[in-house]
BASE-272607 format. One line per field, with one value per atom (N, C-alpha, C, O): residue number from 1; residue in three letters; x, y negated, z negated. Coordinates in steps of 0.02 Angstrom, whole numbers, plus 50000, padded with zeros to 5 digits. Last residue first. Layout:
N
i NUM,...
aa ALA,...
east X,...
north Y,...
up Z,...
This chain:
209
i 209,209,209,209,208,208,208,208,207,207,207,207,206,206,206,206,205,205,205,205,204,204,204,204,203,203,203,203,202,202,202,202,201,201,201,201,200,200,200,200,199,199,199,199,198,198,198,198,197,197,197,197,196,196,196,196,195,195,195,195,194,194,194,194,193,193,193,193,192,192,192,192,191,191,191,191,190,190,190,190,189,189,189,189,188,188,188,188,187,187,187,187,186,186,186,186,185,185,185,185,184,184,184,184,183,183,183,183,182,182,182,182,181,181,181,181,180,180,180,180,179,179,179,179,178,178,178,178,177,177,177,177,176,176,176,176,175,175,175,175,174,174,174,174,173,173,173,173,172,172,172,172,171,171,171,171,170,170,170,170,169,169,169,169,168,168,168,168,167,167,167,167,166,166,166,166,165,165,165,165,164,164,164,164,163,163,163,163,162,162,162,162,161,161,161,161,160,160,160,160,159,159,159,159,158,158,158,158,157,157,157,157,156,156,156,156,155,155,155,155,154,154,154,154,153,153,153,153,152,152,152,152,151,151,151,151,150,150,150,150,149,149,149,149,148,148,148,148,147,147,147,147,146,146,146,146,145,145,145,145,144,144,144,144,143,143,143,143,142,142,142,142,141,141,141,141,140,140,140,140,139,139,139,139,138,138,138,138,137,137,137,137,136,136,136,136,135,135,135,135,134,134,134,134,133,133,133,133,132,132,132,132,131,131,131,131,130,130,130,130,129,129,129,129,128,128,128,128,127,127,127,127,126,126,126,126,125,125,125,125,124,124,124,124,123,123,123,123,122,122,122,122,121,121,121,121,120,120,120,120,119,119,119,119,118,118,118,118,117,117,117,117,116,116,116,116,115,115,115,115,114,114,114,114,113,113,113,113,112,112,112,112,111,111,111,111,110,110,110,110,109,109,109,109,108,108,108,108,107,107,107,107,106,106,106,106,105,105,105,105,104,104,104,104,103,103,103,103,102,102,102,102,101,101,101,101,100,100,100,100,99,99,99,99,98,98,98,98,97,97,97,97,96,96,96,96,95,95,95,95,94,94,94,94,93,93,93,93,92,92,92,92,91,91,91,91,90,90,90,90,89,89,89,89,88,88,88,88,87,87,87,87,86,86,86,86,85,85,85,85,84,84,84,84,83,83,83,83,82,82,82,82,81,81,81,81,80,80,80,80,79,79,79,79,78,78,78,78,77,77,77,77,76,76,76,76,75,75,75,75,74,74,74,74,73,73,73,73,72,72,72,72,71,71,71,71,70,70,70,70,69,69,69,69,68,68,68,68,67,67,67,67,66,66,66,66,65,65,65,65,64,64,64,64,63,63,63,63,62,62,62,62,61,61,61,61,60,60,60,60,59,59,59,59,58,58,58,58,57,57,57,57,56,56,56,56,55,55,55,55,54,54,54,54,53,53,53,53,52,52,52,52,51,51,51,51,50,50,50,50,49,49,49,49,48,48,48,48,47,47,47,47,46,46,46,46,45,45,45,45,44,44,44,44,43,43,43,43,42,42,42,42,41,41,41,41,40,40,40,40,39,39,39,39,38,38,38,38,37,37,37,37,36,36,36,36,35,35,35,35,34,34,34,34,33,33,33,33,32,32,32,32,31,31,31,31,30,30,30,30,29,29,29,29,28,28,28,28,27,27,27,27,26,26,26,26,25,25,25,25,24,24,24,24,23,23,23,23,22,22,22,22,21,21,21,21,20,20,20,20,19,19,19,19,18,18,18,18,17,17,17,17,16,16,16,16,15,15,15,15,14,14,14,14,13,13,13,13,12,12,12,12,11,11,11,11,10,10,10,10,9,9,9,9,8,8,8,8,7,7,7,7,6,6,6,6,5,5,5,5,4,4,4,4,3,3,3,3,2,2,2,2,1,1,1,1
aa UNK,UNK,UNK,UNK,UNK,UNK,UNK,UNK,UNK,UNK,UNK,UNK,UNK,UNK,UNK,UNK,UNK,UNK,UNK,UNK,UNK,UNK,UNK,UNK,UNK,UNK,UNK,UNK,UNK,UNK,UNK,UNK,UNK,UNK,UNK,UNK,UNK,UNK,UNK,UNK,UNK,UNK,UNK,UNK,UNK,UNK,UNK,UNK,UNK,UNK,UNK,UNK,UNK,UNK,UNK,UNK,UNK,UNK,UNK,UNK,UNK,UNK,UNK,UNK,UNK,UNK,UNK,UNK,UNK,UNK,UNK,UNK,UNK,UNK,UNK,UNK,UNK,UNK,UNK,UNK,UNK,UNK,UNK,UNK,UNK,UNK,UNK,UNK,UNK,UNK,UNK,UNK,UNK,UNK,UNK,UNK,UNK,UNK,UNK,UNK,UNK,UNK,UNK,UNK,UNK,UNK,UNK,UNK,UNK,UNK,UNK,UNK,UNK,UNK,UNK,UNK,UNK,UNK,UNK,UNK,UNK,UNK,UNK,UNK,UNK,UNK,UNK,UNK,UNK,UNK,UNK,UNK,UNK,UNK,UNK,UNK,UNK,UNK,UNK,UNK,UNK,UNK,UNK,UNK,UNK,UNK,UNK,UNK,UNK,UNK,UNK,UNK,UNK,UNK,UNK,UNK,UNK,UNK,UNK,UNK,UNK,UNK,UNK,UNK,UNK,UNK,UNK,UNK,UNK,UNK,UNK,UNK,UNK,UNK,UNK,UNK,UNK,UNK,UNK,UNK,UNK,UNK,UNK,UNK,UNK,UNK,UNK,UNK,UNK,UNK,UNK,UNK,UNK,UNK,UNK,UNK,UNK,UNK,UNK,UNK,UNK,UNK,UNK,UNK,UNK,UNK,UNK,UNK,UNK,UNK,UNK,UNK,UNK,UNK,UNK,UNK,UNK,UNK,UNK,UNK,UNK,UNK,UNK,UNK,UNK,UNK,UNK,UNK,UNK,UNK,UNK,UNK,UNK,UNK,UNK,UNK,UNK,UNK,UNK,UNK,UNK,UNK,UNK,UNK,UNK,UNK,UNK,UNK,UNK,UNK,UNK,UNK,UNK,UNK,UNK,UNK,UNK,UNK,UNK,UNK,UNK,UNK,UNK,UNK,UNK,UNK,UNK,UNK,UNK,UNK,UNK,UNK,UNK,UNK,UNK,UNK,UNK,UNK,UNK,UNK,UNK,UNK,UNK,UNK,UNK,UNK,UNK,UNK,UNK,UNK,UNK,UNK,UNK,UNK,UNK,UNK,UNK,UNK,UNK,UNK,UNK,UNK,UNK,UNK,UNK,UNK,UNK,UNK,UNK,UNK,UNK,UNK,UNK,UNK,UNK,UNK,UNK,UNK,UNK,UNK,UNK,UNK,UNK,UNK,UNK,UNK,UNK,UNK,UNK,UNK,UNK,UNK,UNK,UNK,UNK,UNK,UNK,UNK,UNK,UNK,UNK,UNK,UNK,UNK,UNK,UNK,UNK,UNK,UNK,UNK,UNK,UNK,UNK,UNK,UNK,UNK,UNK,UNK,UNK,UNK,UNK,UNK,UNK,UNK,UNK,UNK,UNK,UNK,UNK,UNK,UNK,UNK,UNK,UNK,UNK,UNK,UNK,UNK,UNK,UNK,UNK,UNK,UNK,UNK,UNK,UNK,UNK,UNK,UNK,UNK,UNK,UNK,UNK,UNK,UNK,UNK,UNK,UNK,UNK,UNK,UNK,UNK,UNK,UNK,UNK,UNK,UNK,UNK,UNK,UNK,UNK,UNK,UNK,UNK,UNK,UNK,UNK,UNK,UNK,UNK,UNK,UNK,UNK,UNK,UNK,UNK,UNK,UNK,UNK,UNK,UNK,UNK,UNK,UNK,UNK,UNK,UNK,UNK,UNK,UNK,UNK,UNK,UNK,UNK,UNK,UNK,UNK,UNK,UNK,UNK,UNK,UNK,UNK,UNK,UNK,UNK,UNK,UNK,UNK,UNK,UNK,UNK,UNK,UNK,UNK,UNK,UNK,UNK,UNK,UNK,UNK,UNK,UNK,UNK,UNK,UNK,UNK,UNK,UNK,UNK,UNK,UNK,UNK,UNK,UNK,UNK,UNK,UNK,UNK,UNK,UNK,UNK,UNK,UNK,UNK,UNK,UNK,UNK,UNK,UNK,UNK,UNK,UNK,UNK,UNK,UNK,UNK,UNK,UNK,UNK,UNK,UNK,UNK,UNK,UNK,UNK,UNK,UNK,UNK,UNK,UNK,UNK,UNK,UNK,UNK,UNK,UNK,UNK,UNK,UNK,UNK,UNK,UNK,UNK,UNK,UNK,UNK,UNK,UNK,UNK,UNK,UNK,UNK,UNK,UNK,UNK,UNK,UNK,UNK,UNK,UNK,UNK,UNK,UNK,UNK,UNK,UNK,UNK,UNK,UNK,UNK,UNK,UNK,UNK,UNK,UNK,UNK,UNK,UNK,UNK,UNK,UNK,UNK,UNK,UNK,UNK,UNK,UNK,UNK,UNK,UNK,UNK,UNK,UNK,UNK,UNK,UNK,UNK,UNK,UNK,UNK,UNK,UNK,UNK,UNK,UNK,UNK,UNK,UNK,UNK,UNK,UNK,UNK,UNK,UNK,UNK,UNK,UNK,UNK,UNK,UNK,UNK,UNK,UNK,UNK,UNK,UNK,UNK,UNK,UNK,UNK,UNK,UNK,UNK,UNK,UNK,UNK,UNK,UNK,UNK,UNK,UNK,UNK,UNK,UNK,UNK,UNK,UNK,UNK,UNK,UNK,UNK,UNK,UNK,UNK,UNK,UNK,UNK,UNK,UNK,UNK,UNK,UNK,UNK,UNK,UNK,UNK,UNK,UNK,UNK,UNK,UNK,UNK,UNK,UNK,UNK,UNK,UNK,UNK,UNK,UNK,UNK,UNK,UNK,UNK,UNK,UNK,UNK,UNK,UNK,UNK,UNK,UNK,UNK,UNK,UNK,UNK,UNK,UNK,UNK,UNK,UNK,UNK,UNK,UNK,UNK,UNK,UNK,UNK,UNK,UNK,UNK,UNK,UNK,UNK,UNK,UNK,UNK,UNK,UNK,UNK,UNK,UNK,UNK,UNK,UNK,UNK,UNK,UNK,UNK,UNK,UNK,UNK,UNK,UNK,UNK,UNK,UNK,UNK,UNK,UNK,UNK,UNK,UNK,UNK,UNK,UNK,UNK,UNK,UNK,UNK,UNK,UNK,UNK,UNK,UNK,UNK,UNK,UNK,UNK,UNK,UNK,UNK,UNK,UNK,UNK,UNK,UNK,UNK,UNK,UNK,UNK,UNK,UNK,UNK,UNK,UNK,UNK,UNK,UNK,UNK,UNK,UNK,UNK,UNK,UNK,UNK,UNK,UNK,UNK,UNK,UNK,UNK,UNK,UNK,UNK,UNK,UNK,UNK,UNK,UNK,UNK,UNK,UNK,UNK,UNK,UNK,UNK,UNK,UNK,UNK,UNK,UNK,UNK,UNK,UNK,UNK,UNK,UNK,UNK,UNK,UNK,UNK,UNK,UNK,UNK,UNK,UNK,UNK,UNK,UNK,UNK,UNK,UNK,UNK,UNK,UNK,UNK,UNK,UNK,UNK,UNK,UNK,UNK,UNK,UNK
east 50359,50418,50455,50507,50303,50298,50365,50419,50248,50311,50314,50325,50082,50130,50191,50188,49973,50013,50068,50097,49823,49871,49907,49875,49743,49777,49824,49860,49598,49650,49678,49641,49540,49554,49606,49652,49407,49467,49478,49429,49296,49344,49408,49457,49199,49252,49303,49351,49117,49089,49143,49134,49208,49181,49158,49175,49317,49280,49256,49279,49370,49353,49308,49266,49511,49443,49434,49481,49610,49597,49524,49479,49739,49672,49668,49715,49855,49823,49751,49707,49952,49895,49857,49830,50122,50060,50004,50008,50255,50207,50150,50132,50338,50345,50296,50295,50320,50379,50391,50448,50200,50258,50323,50375,50115,50126,50188,50225,50115,50144,50159,50211,50049,50117,50151,50210,49926,49966,50039,50085,49878,49892,49936,49978,49866,49917,49930,49988,49843,49822,49876,49925,49803,49853,49824,49787,49724,49725,49771,49776,49747,49679,49677,49632,49877,49866,49796,49788,49858,49892,49879,49872,49800,49760,49792,49756,49913,49853,49807,49779,50002,50018,49957,49951,49957,49946,49957,49926,49902,49939,49923,49882,49777,49822,49855,49839,49686,49739,49791,49844,49592,49612,49677,49718,49578,49596,49622,49668,49535,49601,49624,49683,49408,49459,49528,49575,49347,49356,49410,49453,49346,49383,49396,49450,49262,49332,49374,49430,49142,49172,49245,49286,49121,49129,49162,49206,49113,49168,49175,49231,49001,49055,49111,49153,48920,48896,48952,48951,48973,48988,48968,48995,49039,48980,48998,49036,49160,49119,49058,49028,49305,49240,49200,49204,49471,49417,49350,49338,49556,49536,49480,49444,49688,49632,49619,49663,49737,49745,49684,49636,49829,49764,49777,49821,49921,49915,49842,49799,50041,49973,49971,50015,50136,50132,50059,50019,50204,50145,50153,50174,50316,50295,50240,50229,50369,50305,50277,50220,50531,50489,50426,50429,50528,50551,50507,50449,50550,50505,50538,50573,50642,50649,50600,50607,50601,50668,50671,50700,50473,50483,50550,50556,50505,50463,50472,50479,50575,50610,50570,50600,50471,50529,50568,50593,50389,50365,50422,50421,50474,50455,50431,50452,50479,50541,50525,50560,50344,50375,50440,50454,50330,50292,50324,50329,50414,50431,50395,50424,50339,50407,50429,50459,50219,50219,50288,50294,50257,50248,50245,50267,50166,50225,50207,50150,50054,50099,50158,50197,49992,49967,50010,50002,50049,50074,50049,50082,49981,50045,50068,50102,49875,49865,49931,49935,49984,49916,49913,49946,50073,50071,49999,49958,50178,50112,50118,50165,50248,50260,50192,50153,50295,50239,50265,50298,50419,50366,50305,50269,50582,50516,50467,50473,50705,50705,50637,50633,50750,50714,50707,50704,50895,50844,50814,50847,50912,50937,50880,50822,50867,50861,50889,50891,50828,50892,50890,50910,50757,50747,50813,50850,50729,50794,50792,50824,50600,50630,50698,50721,50575,50544,50574,50572,50707,50664,50638,50675,50710,50737,50685,50627,50728,50718,50749,50809,50648,50705,50686,50633,50600,50590,50655,50708,50508,50574,50565,50527,50370,50401,50471,50490,50327,50340,50375,50406,50291,50360,50377,50436,50193,50196,50268,50302,50209,50143,50144,50101,50346,50311,50245,50226,50375,50412,50376,50377,50294,50280,50313,50283,50358,50289,50272,50239,50481,50478,50409,50401,50437,50470,50468,50454,50391,50344,50373,50338,50512,50458,50408,50385,50584,50608,50554,50550,50515,50508,50533,50506,50517,50570,50569,50616,50496,50469,50527,50579,50453,50499,50463,50407,50447,50414,50465,50516,50440,50484,50443,50409,50402,50375,50425,50449,50389,50445,50419,50414,50282,50333,50394,50444,50115,50185,50231,50219,49990,49995,50067,50078,50007,49962,49966,49947,50080,50116,50072,50097,49980,50026,50062,50073,49918,49879,49925,49911,50017,49987,49945,49936,50042,50090,50060,50076,49949,49938,49985,49968,50002,49930,49914,49871,50131,50116,50043,50024,50152,50156,50135,50124,50219,50193,50203,50256,50265,50224,50194,50148,50314,50287,50239,50181,50276,50309,50274,50213,50308,50256,50288,50322,50354,50377,50316,50276,50372,50327,50362,50394,50386,50428,50390,50378,50306,50304,50343,50334,50297,50362,50363,50417,50163,50213,50281,50321,50085,50099,50149,50174,49965,50022,50029,49983,49890,49908,49971,50024,49767,49840,49857,49841,49633,49653,49728,49750,49661,49611,49634,49653,49744,49772,49723,49739,49680,49728,49754,49784,49596,49569,49620,49606,49645,49651,49629,49642,49616,49686,49696,49749,49475,49512,49584,49610,49445,49432,49471,49496,49486,49514,49505,49553,49408,49480,49510,49554,49253,49294,49369,49390,49184,49167,49212,49211,49212,49224,49213,49231,49186,49156,49164,49128,49267,49197,49164,49119,49390,49381,49309,49292,49384,49387,49371,49343,49388,49328,49326,49273,49516,49459,49395,49352,49595,49599,49538,49510,49564,49548,49546,49501,49617,49546,49523,49471,49753,49714,49639,49601,49788,49794,49751,49716,49763,49725,49727,49677,49856,49785,49741,49689,49980,49957,49882,49849,50026,49987,49955,49909,50094,50126,50092,50125,50007,50071,50107,50147,49903,49888,49952,49951,49962,49942,49931,49948,49979,50037,50020,50057,49842,49887,49948,49966,49793,49770,49814,49822,49837,49876,49855,49893,49800,49797,49840,49874,49808,49817,49820,49840,49883,49837,49857,49916
north 48948,48929,48873,48850,49057,48996,48978,48992,49211,49177,49115,49119,49253,49229,49198,49163,49390,49336,49317,49360,49468,49444,49385,49336,49608,49546,49531,49575,49696,49683,49614,49567,49814,49745,49744,49785,49916,49908,49834,49796,49900,49950,49951,49983,49813,49786,49836,49816,49887,49858,49837,49843,49909,49965,49941,49970,49764,49814,49869,49876,49595,49654,49699,49676,49495,49519,49583,49620,49356,49411,49431,49388,49269,49297,49352,49389,49201,49186,49210,49177,49134,49179,49157,49102,49124,49085,49133,49169,49176,49188,49137,49112,49166,49116,49124,49082,49235,49252,49200,49192,49189,49175,49190,49162,49244,49172,49154,49108,49378,49359,49285,49264,49368,49395,49374,49354,49320,49279,49302,49261,49429,49364,49319,49283,49527,49534,49468,49451,49541,49490,49488,49452,49700,49651,49604,49624,49804,49749,49692,49641,49897,49869,49809,49767,49937,49891,49860,49802,50027,49964,49913,49853,50132,50096,50028,49979,50171,50149,50109,50058,50214,50154,50127,50067,50335,50274,50211,50160,50418,50415,50347,50308,50517,50460,50463,50506,50622,50613,50559,50556,50637,50695,50683,50729,50509,50563,50624,50658,50442,50426,50481,50497,50500,50504,50493,50530,50460,50531,50541,50585,50321,50351,50425,50450,50308,50287,50319,50341,50357,50389,50372,50416,50266,50338,50374,50416,50135,50153,50228,50253,50100,50134,50158,50198,50033,50096,50136,50197,49908,49964,50032,50083,49821,49846,49905,49949,49794,49737,49758,49717,49887,49882,49823,49804,49831,49847,49837,49784,49905,49845,49867,49915,49980,49981,49913,49870,49908,49952,49946,49911,49848,49873,49918,49961,49708,49769,49784,49740,49616,49639,49703,49746,49473,49536,49555,49515,49385,49401,49470,49518,49246,49315,49330,49292,49123,49127,49197,49207,49187,49130,49130,49138,49367,49306,49248,49260,49474,49440,49378,49341,49515,49543,49511,49520,49443,49435,49457,49422,49490,49419,49408,49367,49622,49607,49534,49519,49602,49629,49616,49600,49556,49514,49536,49495,49670,49607,49558,49523,49757,49771,49708,49693,49699,49708,49718,49692,49707,49642,49646,49603,49847,49808,49739,49715,49881,49903,49861,49843,49824,49801,49820,49779,49900,49828,49800,49757,50052,50016,49941,49920,50121,50089,50058,50041,50161,50214,50186,50225,50053,50077,50135,50154,50037,49996,50019,50005,50113,50137,50099,50127,50079,50122,50155,50216,50019,50042,50094,50146,49880,49939,49955,49911,49788,49816,49875,49915,49643,49701,49724,49685,49559,49586,49644,49689,49524,49475,49494,49452,49558,49577,49518,49470,49506,49558,49568,49585,49420,49392,49442,49421,49517,49466,49441,49440,49690,49622,49574,49590,49835,49793,49724,49702,49935,49937,49897,49922,49878,49889,49884,49836,49928,49908,49920,49966,49967,49918,49892,49840,50066,50001,49947,49888,50169,50147,50077,50033,50276,50228,50207,50225,50324,50350,50301,50288,50263,50255,50283,50266,50278,50293,50288,50306,50203,50220,50229,50193,50270,50224,50248,50305,50372,50307,50258,50210,50487,50481,50413,50398,50531,50466,50454,50413,50663,50639,50575,50564,50678,50727,50699,50711,50573,50579,50626,50616,50608,50548,50551,50533,50722,50727,50667,50675,50666,50720,50726,50734,50577,50552,50604,50587,50668,50622,50594,50587,50729,50769,50725,50741,50624,50654,50695,50695,50482,50555,50582,50564,50347,50378,50454,50486,50265,50303,50336,50351,50158,50173,50212,50195,50132,50160,50178,50209,50002,50042,50067,50028,49956,49975,50020,50069,49885,49881,49893,49847,49875,49922,49922,49955,49862,49840,49895,49955,49927,49855,49833,49790,50058,50041,49967,49946,50065,50075,50061,50054,50052,49997,50004,49954,50174,50116,50058,50020,50257,50273,50216,50210,50206,50194,50206,50171,50258,50190,50174,50133,50389,50378,50308,50300,50436,50397,50383,50368,50498,50540,50503,50534,50353,50421,50461,50458,50222,50244,50313,50331,50113,50173,50207,50217,49993,50007,50064,50064,49966,50002,50028,50080,49818,49869,49900,49864,49751,49774,49826,49872,49621,49668,49687,49645,49602,49590,49644,49703,49633,49612,49599,49585,49662,49715,49697,49742,49576,49584,49642,49668,49539,49584,49595,49622,49432,49441,49483,49466,49470,49465,49479,49532,49496,49427,49416,49360,49637,49596,49523,49493,49722,49688,49643,49614,49795,49743,49700,49648,49882,49829,49775,49716,49993,49928,49869,49811,50102,50086,50018,49988,50096,50093,50072,50029,50120,50054,50044,49990,50257,50206,50136,50097,50323,50319,50264,50227,50237,50287,50272,50217,50140,50151,50199,50201,50132,50071,50082,50040,50257,50199,50134,50086,50345,50342,50279,50250,50356,50303,50296,50247,50467,50402,50345,50294,50564,50558,50490,50459,50543,50532,50524,50483,50578,50511,50495,50441,50712,50665,50594,50555,50760,50769,50720,50689,50728,50697,50702,50656,50811,50738,50704,50656,50936,50916,50840,50808,50937,50943,50921,50892,50934,50875,50879,50827,50983,51008,50948,50917,50913,50972,50994,51021,50815,50795,50853,50844,50890,50843,50818,50802,50959,50996,50949,50965,50854,50888,50925,50923,50827,50774,50806,50787,50944,50924,50870,50867,50951,50988,50970,50979,50779,50852,50884,50850,50630,50666,50740,50762,50607,50586,50618,50633
up 50252,50290,50255,50279,50122,50160,50194,50168,50126,50108,50151,50212,50075,50125,50094,50044,50050,50021,50070,50102,50035,50084,50054,50035,49967,49954,50012,50036,49924,49974,49960,49945,49804,49823,49879,49881,49740,49782,49797,49801,49666,49642,49684,49665,49714,49672,49649,49615,49797,49736,49686,49626,49904,49865,49797,49745,49886,49925,49879,49822,49894,49855,49895,49934,49945,49953,49912,49897,49976,49929,49935,49932,50059,50060,50007,49996,50025,50089,50090,50118,49902,49914,49976,49979,49923,49929,49944,49994,49814,49868,49864,49811,49706,49758,49815,49861,49590,49629,49684,49707,49546,49505,49541,49525,49642,49641,49601,49620,49603,49667,49669,49696,49480,49482,49547,49547,49525,49481,49481,49482,49600,49633,49590,49617,49494,49546,49582,49594,49337,49386,49441,49435,49268,49290,49343,49387,49237,49189,49211,49176,49334,49329,49283,49290,49306,49362,49359,49379,49202,49189,49244,49231,49270,49221,49205,49197,49343,49378,49331,49351,49245,49283,49321,49331,49195,49156,49196,49183,49348,49284,49250,49274,49439,49427,49358,49317,49456,49505,49488,49519,49350,49390,49429,49434,49299,49254,49293,49271,49413,49384,49337,49334,49430,49483,49454,49470,49311,49326,49378,49372,49327,49271,49283,49268,49437,49443,49388,49400,49380,49438,49447,49462,49273,49261,49319,49309,49341,49297,49285,49286,49412,49448,49403,49424,49323,49350,49383,49383,49296,49250,49277,49256,49436,49401,49357,49379,49491,49472,49432,49397,49439,49473,49447,49389,49452,49406,49440,49469,49591,49553,49507,49521,49692,49646,49614,49610,49853,49795,49749,49765,49988,49965,49906,49908,50053,50012,49998,49996,50144,50137,50096,50101,50168,50131,50124,50100,50305,50265,50232,50264,50342,50343,50293,50245,50327,50363,50365,50386,50333,50316,50359,50420,50323,50355,50332,50314,50184,50230,50259,50224,50092,50160,50209,50270,49975,50003,50076,50117,49949,49963,49997,50043,49920,49978,49999,50058,49801,49859,49923,49975,49721,49731,49792,49831,49722,49751,49765,49815,49651,49721,49755,49812,49526,49564,49638,49681,49492,49498,49538,49580,49488,49536,49546,49603,49381,49448,49500,49551,49276,49289,49360,49395,49281,49293,49310,49353,49374,49311,49327,49381,49514,49484,49416,49404,49577,49554,49515,49485,49628,49564,49536,49478,49753,49698,49630,49579,49847,49821,49759,49717,49941,49882,49858,49850,50059,50049,49993,49997,50124,50081,50064,50055,50234,50219,50171,50178,50292,50248,50224,50197,50437,50398,50356,50381,50480,50486,50445,50420,50406,50431,50434,50396,50359,50411,50444,50503,50259,50316,50374,50432,50210,50196,50262,50314,50259,50251,50237,50251,50163,50222,50207,50149,50066,50102,50168,50220,49917,49988,50026,50019,49778,49806,49881,49906,49753,49708,49732,49709,49844,49856,49812,49829,49898,49845,49859,49882,50046,49999,49948,49954,50210,50142,50093,50097,50351,50306,50238,50211,50522,50451,50412,50436,50654,50626,50551,50519,50753,50704,50685,50700,50833,50864,50818,50840,50766,50788,50819,50830,50657,50692,50714,50684,50614,50632,50672,50715,50591,50632,50658,50715,50508,50571,50619,50680,50399,50438,50506,50557,50350,50375,50419,50470,50313,50363,50393,50454,50213,50274,50329,50387,50118,50150,50215,50265,50083,50113,50149,50203,50025,50088,50123,50184,49955,49959,50026,50078,49963,49922,49926,49905,50120,50065,50027,50057,50255,50200,50146,50127,50427,50369,50317,50332,50542,50499,50440,50407,50704,50639,50603,50631,50837,50789,50719,50678,50915,50938,50891,50905,50849,50855,50879,50866,50860,50869,50885,50927,50836,50891,50908,50963,50723,50786,50846,50902,50624,50636,50703,50738,50619,50642,50661,50707,50572,50637,50664,50725,50445,50499,50567,50615,50361,50386,50444,50487,50351,50361,50386,50429,50331,50391,50403,50460,50212,50272,50335,50387,50137,50130,50193,50225,50136,50193,50185,50222,50061,50029,50078,50063,50184,50120,50084,50076,50338,50303,50239,50239,50412,50365,50331,50300,50574,50521,50477,50503,50681,50642,50579,50535,50835,50763,50725,50736,50968,50943,50868,50840,50993,51003,50974,50959,50852,50923,50932,50882,50738,50750,50825,50856,50627,50697,50703,50675,50513,50522,50595,50621,50500,50510,50518,50529,50403,50435,50439,50389,50336,50394,50430,50481,50238,50217,50274,50263,50322,50281,50262,50268,50388,50421,50378,50395,50308,50322,50354,50349,50311,50248,50259,50224,50444,50416,50351,50338,50451,50495,50467,50466,50351,50347,50389,50367,50305,50337,50335,50319,50234,50304,50341,50403,50103,50142,50216,50257,50051,50018,50057,50045,50118,50138,50110,50142,50060,50111,50134,50166,49981,49948,49997,49978,50082,50040,50006,50001,50132,50175,50135,50151,50020,50048,50091,50087,50005,49951,49978,49962,50126,50110,50057,50064,50114,50167,50154,50167,50006,50001,50052,50037,50065,50007,49997,49983,50169,50185,50126,50137,50103,50140,50155,50155,49952,50009,50045,50019,49854,49883,49948,49993,49816,49846,49878,49925,49765,49820,49854,49913,49659,49719,49778,49835,49568,49596,49660,49709,49544,49569,49602,49657,49489,49556,49587,49647,49362,49411,49483,49530,49313,49307,49361,49399,49214,49278,49265,49211,49053,49105,49171,49183
């Protein structure tokens, strides 16, 4: 599964950005796409924010407009370099989401955008457990990622996209009940919404005080 286009999109930032912008058209453009998981979440200049699996900083650039304490984490040194160049206002850490290099209760908001589908179900559970650990009591986890479309008409397009750019883990995520996984870890589901006719979902889950 996935083609050479997947490798090219990670090697060439312009290709990744083009694909991302085209995909974002379905929800009103790149800016709205990146802000969708944060709707209703209060972020002040003092809010401690972790942009999990930040990539080249596509979402980080929106977060630094709200908070002066934004940390971007990614396992790719190349992505970190690109993010530092594009969004120097944030602090960046190279590391794995399954073993976050932060103390417990470190952040008020942990945000991730179209990254969890890259992980196996086991990795996702490990990541969610780590997110729960580093969130302060009352903190919020926000995410945007794929979801099974509400109408069969959209399946061919989604299947083609996944065949070109994604791996088996993305298909596995479509079959997984993410809110249930989060609840089993201890999160309280704060909000869940569907976009692009159900092919995308945003989830907000809270670590209760």
